[in-house]
C-alpha positions as CSV (number, residue, x, y, z in Angstrom):
1,R,19.2,3.4,-3.7
2,L,19.8,3.4,0.0
3,I,20.4,-0.4,0.3
4,R,22.4,-0.4,-2.8
5,A,24.7,2.4,-1.6
6,L,25.2,0.8,1.8
7,S,25.8,-2.7,0.2
8,E,28.5,-1.3,-2.1
9,H,30.1,0.9,0.5
10,L,30.3,-2.0,3.0
11,D,31.4,-4.5,0.4
12,A,28.3,-6.6,0.8
13,Q,27.2,-8.8,-2.1
14,R,23.5,-8.9,-1.0
15,G,21.3,-6.6,1.0
16,A,17.8,-6.2,2.2
17,L,15.9,-3.3,3.8
18,Y,12.9,-4.0,6.1
19,V,10.6,-1.3,7.4
20,H,8.3,-1.6,10.3
21,R,4.6,-1.5,9.6
22,A,2.2,-1.1,12.6
23,A,-0.7,-2.8,10.8
24,P,0.2,-5.7,10.9
25,D,3.0,-5.4,13.4
26,R,5.7,-6.8,11.1
27,F,8.9,-5.8,9.3
28,R,8.2,-5.6,5.6
29,F,10.8,-6.1,2.9
30,I,10.8,-3.0,0.7
31,A,14.1,-3.0,-1.1
32,G,16.9,-5.3,-1.9
33,Y,20.4,-5.4,-3.5
34,A,21.2,-8.4,-5.7
35,A,18.0,-10.0,-4.3
36,D,16.3,-12.7,-6.3
37,G,12.7,-12.9,-7.4
38,N,11.6,-9.4,-6.4
39,G,11.7,-10.2,-2.8
40,V,10.4,-13.8,-3.0
41,E,13.4,-14.9,-0.8
42,C,12.8,-12.0,1.6
43,P,9.6,-12.6,3.5
44,D,8.2,-10.3,6.2
45,F,9.1,-10.8,9.8
46,A,7.4,-10.3,13.1
47,I,9.4,-9.1,16.1
48,G,11.5,-11.9,17.4
49,E,11.0,-14.0,14.2
50,G,14.2,-15.0,12.3
51,L,17.4,-13.0,12.4
52,V,15.6,-9.8,11.3
53,G,12.9,-10.1,14.0
54,Q,15.5,-11.1,16.7
55,S,17.7,-8.1,15.9
56,A,14.6,-5.8,16.2
57,L,13.7,-7.4,19.5
58,N,17.1,-7.1,21.0
59,R,17.8,-3.7,19.4
60,E,21.3,-4.8,18.8
61,P,23.3,-5.7,15.6
62,L,23.8,-9.4,14.9
63,V,26.9,-10.6,13.1
64,V,26.7,-14.2,12.0
65,G,30.1,-15.7,11.1
66,E,28.8,-19.2,10.2
67,V,25.9,-18.7,7.7
68,P,23.5,-21.7,7.7
69,D,23.6,-23.9,4.5
70,G,21.0,-22.7,2.0
71,Y,20.3,-19.4,3.8
72,C,21.1,-17.4,0.7
73,T,23.6,-17.3,-2.2
74,V,25.7,-14.7,-3.9
75,R,25.3,-15.0,-7.7
76,S,27.2,-13.5,-10.6
77,A,27.6,-14.3,-14.3
78,L,30.4,-16.7,-13.5
79,G,28.7,-18.7,-10.7
80,E,27.4,-18.6,-7.2
81,A,28.6,-19.0,-3.6
82,A,27.3,-18.9,-0.1
83,P,28.2,-15.8,1.9
84,R,30.6,-16.2,4.8
85,S,29.1,-13.5,7.0
86,L,25.7,-11.8,7.7
87,L,25.1,-8.4,9.4
88,V,21.7,-7.7,10.7
89,F,21.3,-4.1,11.9
90,P,18.2,-2.6,13.6
91,L,17.5,1.0,12.8
92,V,16.4,2.6,16.1
93,H,15.3,6.3,16.4
94,D,13.4,8.0,19.2
95,D,13.3,4.6,21.0
96,V,11.4,3.1,18.1
97,V,12.7,0.4,15.7
98,R,12.0,1.9,12.3
99,G,13.5,-0.9,10.2
100,V,16.2,-3.5,9.9
101,I,19.1,-3.8,7.4
102,E,20.4,-7.2,6.5
103,L,23.6,-7.6,4.6
104,A,25.5,-10.7,3.3
105,S,29.2,-10.8,2.3
106,V,31.7,-13.3,1.1
107,T,34.2,-11.7,3.6
108,P,33.6,-11.3,7.4
109,F,32.0,-8.2,8.7
110,D,34.5,-6.4,11.0
111,H,33.9,-3.8,13.7
112,D,34.5,-0.9,11.4
113,R,31.6,-1.8,9.1
114,V,29.3,-2.1,12.1
115,E,30.4,1.2,13.4
116,F,29.8,2.8,10.1
117,L,26.2,1.7,10.2
118,S,25.9,3.1,13.7
119,S,27.2,6.5,12.5
120,V,24.6,6.8,9.8
121,E,21.7,5.1,11.6
122,E,20.0,8.3,12.7
123,N,20.1,9.8,9.2
124,I,18.7,6.6,7.7
125,C,15.9,6.6,10.2
126,I,15.0,10.2,9.5
127,A,15.0,9.4,5.7
128,L,12.7,6.4,6.3
129,R,10.4,8.4,8.4
130,A,10.2,11.2,5.8
131,A,9.5,8.7,3.1
132,Q,6.8,7.0,5.2
133,S,5.2,10.4,6.0
134,Q,5.2,11.2,2.3
135,A,3.5,7.9,1.4
136,E,0.9,8.4,4.2
137,L,0.2,11.9,2.9
138,K,-0.2,10.6,-0.7
139,A,-2.6,7.9,0.5
140,L,-4.6,10.5,2.5
141,L,-4.8,12.8,-0.5
142,E,-6.0,9.8,-2.7
143,R,-8.7,8.9,-0.2
144,T,-9.8,12.5,0.0
145,R,-10.0,12.7,-3.8
146,T,-12.0,9.5,-3.9
147,Q,-14.4,10.7,-1.2
148,A,-14.8,14.0,-3.0
149,E,-15.6,12.2,-6.3
150,E,-18.1,10.0,-4.5
151,L,-19.7,13.0,-2.8
152,R,-20.0,14.8,-6.1
153,A,-21.6,11.8,-7.7
154,Q,-24.1,11.5,-4.8
155,Q,-24.9,15.2,-5.1
156,E,-25.4,14.8,-8.9
157,E,-27.7,11.8,-8.4
158,L,-29.7,13.7,-5.7
159,H,-30.0,16.7,-8.0
160,R,-31.3,14.4,-10.8
161,I,-33.8,12.7,-8.4
162,N,-35.0,16.1,-7.2
163,F,-35.3,17.4,-10.7
164,L,-37.3,14.3,-11.8
165,S,-39.4,14.5,-8.7
166,D,-40.3,18.2,-9.4
167,I,-41.1,17.3,-13.0
168,A,-43.2,14.4,-11.9
169,L,-45.2,16.6,-9.6
170,E,-45.8,19.1,-12.3
171,L,-46.8,16.4,-14.8
172,T,-49.0,14.8,-12.2
173,G,-50.8,18.1,-11.7
174,C,-51.3,18.4,-15.5
175,G,-52.5,14.8,-15.8
176,Y,-49.4,13.6,-17.7
177,W,-48.0,11.4,-15.0
178,H,-49.5,9.3,-12.2
179,V,-49.0,6.3,-10.0
180,D,-51.7,3.7,-9.6
181,Y,-51.4,2.7,-6.0
182,S,-53.0,-0.6,-6.7
183,D,-49.9,-1.3,-8.8
184,P,-47.2,0.6,-6.9
185,D,-44.2,-0.9,-8.7
186,Y,-45.2,1.0,-11.9
187,Y,-46.2,4.4,-12.9
188,Y,-48.0,5.7,-16.0
189,Q,-47.2,8.7,-18.1
190,S,-48.1,10.2,-21.4
191,E,-46.0,10.1,-24.5
192,R,-45.2,13.8,-24.0
193,A,-44.1,13.1,-20.4
194,A,-41.9,10.3,-21.5
195,R,-40.1,12.5,-24.0
196,I,-39.7,15.2,-21.4
197,L,-38.1,12.8,-19.0
198,G,-35.9,11.3,-21.8
199,E,-37.6,7.9,-21.7
200,Y,-38.7,5.8,-24.7
201,P,-42.5,6.2,-25.1
202,K,-44.5,3.0,-24.6
203,E,-47.9,2.3,-26.1
204,D,-49.4,1.3,-22.8
205,G,-47.6,4.2,-21.0
206,R,-46.6,1.8,-18.1
207,Y,-43.1,2.1,-16.7
208,H,-41.3,0.3,-13.9
209,L,-40.2,2.4,-10.9
210,Q,-36.4,2.2,-10.4
């Protein structure tokens, strides 16, 4: 919604929003306006790499009046054309580059449109930071839920093992269950013991330890 609103307000026919990710240290494409292929044409950039990375490095807007051939195209139902101007704007807040906006237009970007982005830069950065914090919290909650489920499964398994161990000790004392230490990979139990433990009774009463 953000990149769409900015693109339409600034009369840009294409737009891309990149957000900084610390691991790895790159600017990741997260949203586009009239972009093709779900971001296929919008790769990630390291600081200093490409126009996006260079704008982040310099912390200054870049206005390109002569767009290189094949850089991108503006498409519609009636045809396509190359943009005449690019605006690459770094989003800086609290001395940190939070992201980069890249816009393409068939008309030149003037000073007023650059100034508009400057006027809303802080609000955009705050919104990006809030969204990132929400995503991090969601991921943390998911990890906590997964860890809780794993712990519960481990506790249930430990309870089962302890329960079976207690039963085995009682059955051993009654002569229903025993381990022949000359054959330590197997144990022997009576038909009654097998039924108590929920196992299929075997004629020889010999079971593999698992």
